[in-house]
Each structure stands twice: as structure tokens, then as C-alpha cells.
Backbone bond lengths (Angstrom), bond angles and torsions (degrees), N, CA, C in turn:
res aa  C-N    CA-C-N  psi(-1)  N-CA   C-N-CA  omega(-1)  CA-C   N-CA-C  phi
1 X - - - 1.448 - - 1.526 109.12 -
2 X 1.317 116.13 140.91 1.463 121.19 -178.17 1.529 109.86 -114.43
3 X 1.332 116.18 147.06 1.458 123.42 178.88 1.522 107.61 -112.58
4 X 1.340 116.71 126.38 1.461 119.54 178.64 1.528 109.72 -74.95
5 X 1.330 114.85 136.60 1.471 121.38 -175.59 1.524 110.04 -124.37
6 X 1.319 115.18 155.15 1.465 123.07 172.17 1.522 108.52 -115.07
7 X 1.324 116.00 150.25 1.459 120.74 174.63 1.525 107.55 -78.97
8 X 1.329 115.87 119.46 1.463 120.82 177.48 1.519 111.08 -86.74
9 X 1.324 116.25 -27.88 1.454 119.23 178.61 1.507 111.81 150.70
10 X 1.317 112.90 -171.67 1.454 122.79 177.32 1.518 106.37 -119.28
11 X 1.317 116.05 135.61 1.452 120.66 175.75 1.527 107.98 -133.28
12 X 1.312 116.91 178.07 1.459 120.86 178.62 1.516 109.90 -114.77
13 X 1.310 116.44 136.58 1.454 121.73 173.84 1.531 106.95 -67.65
14 X 1.328 118.19 122.73 1.464 119.69 -176.01 1.529 113.64 -66.27
15 X 1.321 118.13 -21.23 1.462 120.44 -179.44 1.519 112.53 -86.63
16 X 1.351 116.06 -43.75 1.469 119.37 -174.92 1.522 113.39 -103.27
17 X 1.330 116.97 -10.84 1.475 122.63 -174.00 1.524 112.26 59.52
18 X 1.330 116.76 23.01 1.464 121.31 176.15 1.525 109.18 -89.45
19 X 1.338 117.25 145.94 1.465 120.26 178.46 1.529 111.41 -67.80
20 X 1.317 114.92 145.07 1.455 122.29 179.46 1.534 107.87 -128.32
21 X 1.317 115.64 124.56 1.460 122.60 174.55 1.524 107.11 -83.76
22 X 1.337 116.72 129.50 1.457 121.13 -179.82 1.530 108.59 -113.50
23 X 1.347 115.59 118.89 1.456 122.78 176.20 1.521 108.23 -111.65
24 X 1.338 116.06 142.83 1.465 121.08 177.78 1.510 108.84 -130.33
25 X 1.326 115.83 141.63 1.450 121.41 178.43 1.523 110.84 -57.02
26 X 1.330 115.56 134.58 1.458 120.46 -179.26 1.532 110.83 -64.94
27 X 1.327 116.07 -38.78 1.458 120.50 -179.32 1.526 111.95 -124.64
28 X 1.325 115.83 15.64 1.469 120.56 179.59 1.523 108.47 -133.99
29 X 1.307 116.31 175.15 1.466 121.35 175.69 1.521 111.95 -96.17
30 X 1.330 117.08 12.12 1.461 120.49 179.97 1.523 109.81 -64.65
31 X 1.330 115.17 135.33 1.464 121.52 175.73 1.514 107.51 -125.69
32 X 1.325 115.41 134.14 1.457 120.91 176.93 1.519 107.93 -126.43
33 X 1.321 116.28 126.28 1.463 121.45 176.70 1.523 108.02 -112.75
34 X 1.331 115.47 132.13 1.462 121.21 -178.66 1.525 108.42 -129.63
35 X 1.325 116.33 121.97 1.464 120.58 176.25 1.519 107.50 -72.59
36 X 1.334 116.46 128.99 1.463 121.14 -176.03 1.525 110.24 -131.68
37 X 1.324 115.60 172.39 1.456 121.29 179.91 1.522 112.24 -75.55
38 X 1.315 115.25 158.81 1.461 122.18 -178.10 1.530 111.36 -62.16
39 X 1.330 118.03 -42.63 1.461 120.46 -177.13 1.528 111.28 -66.77
40 X 1.336 116.58 -41.35 1.460 120.56 178.96 1.531 110.16 -66.75
41 X 1.339 115.89 -41.21 1.468 120.62 177.97 1.520 110.49 -62.96
42 X 1.315 116.61 -41.62 1.456 121.43 179.03 1.524 110.37 -60.63
43 X 1.312 117.25 -42.22 1.458 121.49 -179.59 1.530 111.30 -66.13
44 X 1.336 116.91 -41.22 1.469 120.43 176.98 1.523 109.65 -64.54
45 X 1.322 116.65 -46.09 1.464 120.94 -179.60 1.529 111.44 -61.11
46 X 1.331 117.31 -41.54 1.468 120.40 178.30 1.516 110.26 -61.80
47 X 1.330 117.23 -41.64 1.461 120.55 178.97 1.530 110.19 -64.39
48 X 1.324 116.97 -46.35 1.465 120.96 -178.41 1.526 112.05 -64.17
49 X 1.332 116.43 -28.42 1.465 121.25 178.24 1.531 112.05 -87.64
50 X 1.338 116.29 5.90 1.474 122.98 178.23 1.525 112.51 59.23
51 X 1.310 116.65 33.78 1.458 120.47 177.60 1.524 108.64 -79.09
52 X 1.308 116.17 135.30 1.458 120.85 179.25 1.531 109.52 -122.82
53 X 1.306 114.10 155.97 1.458 121.24 -179.04 1.516 108.66 -132.06
54 X 1.334 117.41 152.85 1.467 119.63 -177.69 1.530 113.34 -67.66
55 X 1.313 117.44 -23.65 1.468 122.30 -179.46 1.527 108.32 -120.92
56 X 1.330 117.99 150.09 1.470 119.61 -177.99 1.524 112.15 -67.79
57 X 1.329 115.02 136.81 1.458 120.69 172.12 1.532 108.16 -87.11
58 X 1.303 117.69 176.31 1.470 122.08 -170.22 1.522 113.81 -51.64
59 X 1.326 117.91 -51.15 1.468 119.24 -176.02 1.527 111.33 -71.64
60 X 1.321 116.96 -30.39 1.468 119.84 173.93 1.528 109.50 -66.62
61 X 1.326 115.84 -40.77 1.465 121.01 177.60 1.526 110.67 -60.04
62 X 1.329 116.58 -45.42 1.465 119.94 179.44 1.524 110.41 -59.48
63 X 1.314 117.43 -44.84 1.465 120.04 178.26 1.524 111.27 -64.10
64 X 1.329 117.49 -37.74 1.467 120.25 177.21 1.527 111.02 -63.21
65 X 1.323 116.98 -39.63 1.466 120.72 177.96 1.522 110.11 -63.81
66 X 1.317 117.03 -45.85 1.468 121.27 179.83 1.528 110.15 -58.63
67 X 1.330 116.61 -46.70 1.471 120.74 179.87 1.525 111.54 -64.17
68 X 1.339 116.87 -39.67 1.467 119.57 -178.74 1.527 111.97 -66.88
69 X 1.333 116.60 -19.29 1.456 121.24 177.02 1.532 111.04 -94.28
70 X 1.330 116.46 19.21 1.472 123.07 179.61 1.525 112.36 55.51
71 X 1.323 115.68 40.43 1.453 121.26 178.12 1.523 109.60 -125.91
72 X 1.319 115.35 167.26 1.458 121.33 176.05 1.521 108.58 -133.67
73 X 1.316 115.35 159.81 1.457 120.15 173.04 1.526 105.72 -88.17
74 X 1.328 115.61 113.41 1.464 121.45 -176.42 1.524 111.35 -77.79
75 X 1.334 116.60 -45.61 1.461 121.15 179.78 1.511 110.10 -167.21
76 X 1.312 114.28 168.00 1.455 122.74 172.79 1.516 105.91 -123.14
77 X 1.335 116.11 131.75 1.454 121.47 -178.07 1.521 110.67 -123.94
78 X 1.326 116.41 121.08 1.459 121.42 171.39 1.516 104.20 -95.90
79 X 1.334 116.00 106.38 1.456 120.09 -164.39 1.521 116.09 -113.66
80 X 1.325 118.59 -17.11 1.457 119.77 -173.64 1.517 110.56 -142.27
81 X 1.330 115.53 143.15 1.462 123.08 170.53 1.521 106.33 -125.97
82 X 1.329 115.57 113.80 1.461 120.73 -176.62 1.524 108.83 -137.73
83 X 1.307 117.10 125.69 1.469 122.24 -179.53 1.529 111.59 52.88
84 X 1.318 116.34 45.20 1.473 123.62 179.31 1.522 113.62 62.83
85 X 1.324 117.67 20.75 1.460 122.13 177.40 1.528 108.57 -121.32
86 X 1.332 115.26 130.73 1.463 120.81 177.12 1.520 109.47 -88.59
87 X 1.327 115.35 145.07 1.462 122.32 176.95 1.521 108.53 -121.21
88 X 1.318 115.32 138.86 1.462 120.64 -178.23 1.518 109.91 -133.58
89 X 1.324 114.29 163.95 1.466 122.12 174.40 1.519 108.81 -133.08
90 X 1.314 114.75 143.93 1.457 121.52 170.39 1.519 105.62 -103.91
91 X 1.322 117.02 125.02 1.459 121.70 -179.20 1.528 108.06 -101.48
92 X 1.335 115.49 116.01 1.463 121.64 178.01 1.520 109.10 -100.50
93 X 1.321 115.36 148.24 1.466 120.44 176.10 1.522 107.75 -128.30
94 X 1.356 115.55 128.73 1.466 119.16 179.68 1.529 110.11 -87.83
95 X 1.325 116.58 179.57 1.467 121.80 -175.82 1.523 113.14 -66.46
96 X 1.333 117.53 -14.28 1.466 121.65 178.30 1.532 111.89 -94.91
97 X 1.329 116.16 -2.89 1.459 120.27 -178.85 1.513 114.05 91.77
98 X 1.336 117.33 0.56 1.466 120.84 177.57 1.527 109.46 -72.00
99 X 1.322 116.03 140.79 1.459 120.20 179.71 1.518 110.98 -111.08
100 X 1.325 114.67 144.45 1.455 122.48 177.33 1.526 106.99 -128.73
101 X 1.331 115.25 133.47 1.462 120.74 179.08 1.524 109.06 -102.89
102 X 1.339 116.14 128.35 1.458 121.76 -178.32 1.528 109.00 -119.67
103 X 1.322 116.70 126.19 1.457 122.24 177.79 1.530 109.11 -65.24
104 X 1.335 116.90 138.54 1.466 120.54 -178.93 1.523 110.36 -154.18
105 X 1.313 115.07 157.02 1.462 119.22 169.60 1.529 107.03 -73.69
106 X 1.319 118.09 146.00 1.469 119.26 -179.63 1.525 113.86 -56.57
107 X 1.320 117.81 -37.50 1.465 119.67 -178.91 1.528 111.37 -65.25
108 X 1.328 117.12 -39.42 1.468 120.25 176.94 1.524 110.32 -69.24
109 X 1.336 116.47 -42.63 1.460 120.81 179.89 1.524 110.98 -61.23
110 X 1.324 117.58 -42.77 1.468 121.12 179.77 1.520 110.34 -66.14
111 X 1.322 117.53 -40.14 1.476 120.12 176.61 1.525 110.62 -58.00
112 X 1.315 117.01 -43.17 1.462 121.00 179.98 1.525 110.64 -70.46
113 X 1.330 117.09 -39.42 1.464 120.45 178.37 1.525 111.35 -61.06
114 X 1.311 116.80 -43.45 1.470 119.99 -179.72 1.524 110.70 -60.15
115 X 1.316 116.26 -44.66 1.461 120.17 -176.32 1.525 113.38 -74.92
116 X 1.322 116.86 -26.06 1.464 119.47 -179.62 1.523 112.10 -93.83
117 X 1.323 116.83 -15.30 1.455 120.25 -179.11 1.520 114.22 78.83
118 X 1.318 117.63 14.01 1.473 120.36 -179.17 1.533 110.24 -83.73
119 X 1.324 116.31 160.51 1.465 119.23 178.32 1.523 112.52 -73.02
120 X 1.336 114.71 152.84 1.453 123.22 176.39 1.526 106.52 -111.88
121 X 1.325 116.17 125.45 1.462 121.20 -179.94 1.523 110.19 -119.05
122 X 1.333 114.51 146.95 1.460 121.32 173.00 1.518 106.73 -125.97
123 X 1.327 116.21 136.02 1.468 119.37 -179.06 1.522 109.73 -68.70
124 X 1.340 115.08 146.69 1.469 120.27 176.45 1.523 110.51 -61.21
125 X 1.331 116.12 -32.17 1.464 120.56 178.39 1.530 110.70 -60.09
126 X 1.339 116.87 -45.23 1.463 120.99 178.44 1.523 109.92 -64.06
127 X 1.338 116.98 -45.67 1.466 120.06 -179.79 1.524 111.17 -61.21
128 X 1.326 117.07 -39.02 1.467 120.35 178.37 1.523 111.20 -67.49
129 X 1.326 117.50 -39.27 1.469 120.54 176.87 1.521 110.31 -60.54
130 X 1.338 115.88 -42.98 1.468 120.48 -179.33 1.525 109.78 -66.30
131 X 1.329 116.64 -44.33 1.477 120.13 179.16 1.518 110.41 -59.70
132 X 1.329 117.02 -43.85 1.462 120.40 -179.36 1.522 111.65 -64.06
133 X 1.332 117.84 -40.48 1.463 119.95 179.11 1.525 110.48 -71.56
134 X 1.342 117.75 -34.14 1.465 120.84 177.08 1.517 111.02 -69.20
135 X 1.323 117.06 -34.75 1.465 120.31 177.80 1.521 110.13 -61.45
136 X 1.318 116.64 -36.42 1.459 120.93 -179.04 1.523 111.76 -69.01
137 X 1.343 117.00 -32.59 1.457 120.10 -178.97 1.523 111.79 -95.26
138 X 1.317 117.72 -1.88 1.449 124.09 176.26 1.526 113.06 54.49
139 X 1.317 116.95 49.23 1.455 121.75 175.10 1.517 108.02 -80.32
140 X 1.319 116.46 129.13 1.455 121.41 -179.88 1.523 108.81 -88.53
141 X 1.334 116.67 121.31 1.458 121.75 -177.81 1.529 111.46 -58.93
142 X 1.324 117.58 -36.67 1.469 121.21 179.05 1.526 110.74 -64.32
143 X 1.348 116.97 -39.23 1.461 120.62 177.47 1.522 110.72 -62.44
144 X 1.338 117.15 -41.07 1.464 120.96 178.44 1.519 109.98 -63.19
145 X 1.336 116.95 -45.97 1.470 120.42 -179.96 1.525 111.27 -60.60
146 X 1.350 116.20 -44.52 1.467 119.84 179.04 1.522 110.89 -62.21
147 X 1.344 116.88 -41.21 1.453 121.01 -179.62 1.522 110.42 -63.83
148 X 1.344 117.24 -44.97 1.465 120.96 179.71 1.516 110.19 -63.10
149 X 1.330 117.75 -44.16 1.465 121.20 -178.82 1.522 112.03 -67.24
150 X 1.336 117.76 -26.17 1.463 120.86 -177.77 1.530 112.94 -80.30
151 X 1.333 116.60 -13.19 1.464 119.64 -177.80 1.518 111.41 -67.59
152 X 1.330 114.45 143.56 1.456 121.68 179.39 1.532 108.37 -119.76
153 X 1.332 117.80 158.02 1.469 120.10 -179.77 1.520 113.40 -53.98
154 X 1.330 117.27 -35.53 1.465 118.60 -177.93 1.527 112.41 -67.67
155 X 1.341 117.95 -17.55 1.461 120.93 175.96 1.523 111.32 -64.18
156 X 1.319 117.34 -22.67 1.459 121.73 -176.35 1.524 112.98 -96.06
157 X 1.296 118.06 -12.88 1.461 121.32 -172.38 1.514 112.54 -64.42
158 X 1.329 118.40 -24.01 1.468 121.29 -177.38 1.526 111.90 -66.96
159 X 1.333 117.07 -40.74 1.468 119.94 -170.45 1.511 115.03 -116.04
160 X 1.303 118.20 -23.80 1.461 119.88 -175.16 1.517 107.74 -119.22
161 X 1.318 115.57 118.68 1.456 120.49 177.74 1.501 109.71 -102.84
162 X 1.325 115.68 144.35 1.465 121.33 177.88 1.497 110.24 -104.43
């Protein structure tokens, strides 16, 4: 079973200063945080800030290629967590309704999902694995929410440039 998620934003891990993608269940209270690369985080942040450029950037180019091949991005699925690494798939659908699954890093898949407008899903298995590991470290969900809400744009200026 898959849970549809929305992108809540990008934040920085206070210990490592690495970007963290924050996903929240569309109709649930599930939260998934994924540490991602600076370039991928920058691209997500630019999209969320509605920044546009006169020429297509990489993820826009990928979506343009998909469209030019008479296909659409059907969905993005974050389906596996193995050895602290998330695995995702981009599901493409051609004009005949045939679907093709493409292996992708979650950060790349989310970038493409945002630009194509397709839904982002996370498997319940992954969410349960995360909940179980969070239970062991006793992370308080309210503390995470307060920390995310307390972040200001200048907190990102050190590592992520727009």
C-alpha cells in the first residue's frame, strides 16, 4: 500500500548542514525526511520558490523530453529503505497507456514529480521502518515541527544558493 505525500520543503540538518527533504502525508500525519544533495535541494527549493529561467534547467529538460515522446509522468514511488538508502521509481505512461518504471534517487524523482505535477507516493513499509527507527531514538514529532517552523530563509544562505 502506498501513501500519497506532499513536499513540505527543504531544511538543513543542524548537525551536518546537509539539506533534508521533508515529505508529509497528504491525508495522514506521516512525515518522511530524506537527506539529499545540495544541487538536488537547490533545484527543489527553486521550484518551490517559483523561480523561473529563460532556458530549461535539467529537470525541466527531462520533463520536456518525456512530453516530446508523447508520455507523461504517472507517479513517483519511494518504495524501499535499505542500508539507510531510499530507493524510488518514476512511473512513465505512454500515449497507449503502457507504463514503464525507471529506477531513480528520491531527490531526482521528487524534482521530476514537482515539475510534472504527478503524485508522490511512499510505501507503508518504508514509513513503518522510519517510525520504528524513530521510536528507538525517541524523536518528538512536535519538536521536529517546531524546528521546521522556526527556520528562516537566511538559515539556508550558507549552503544553498539560488
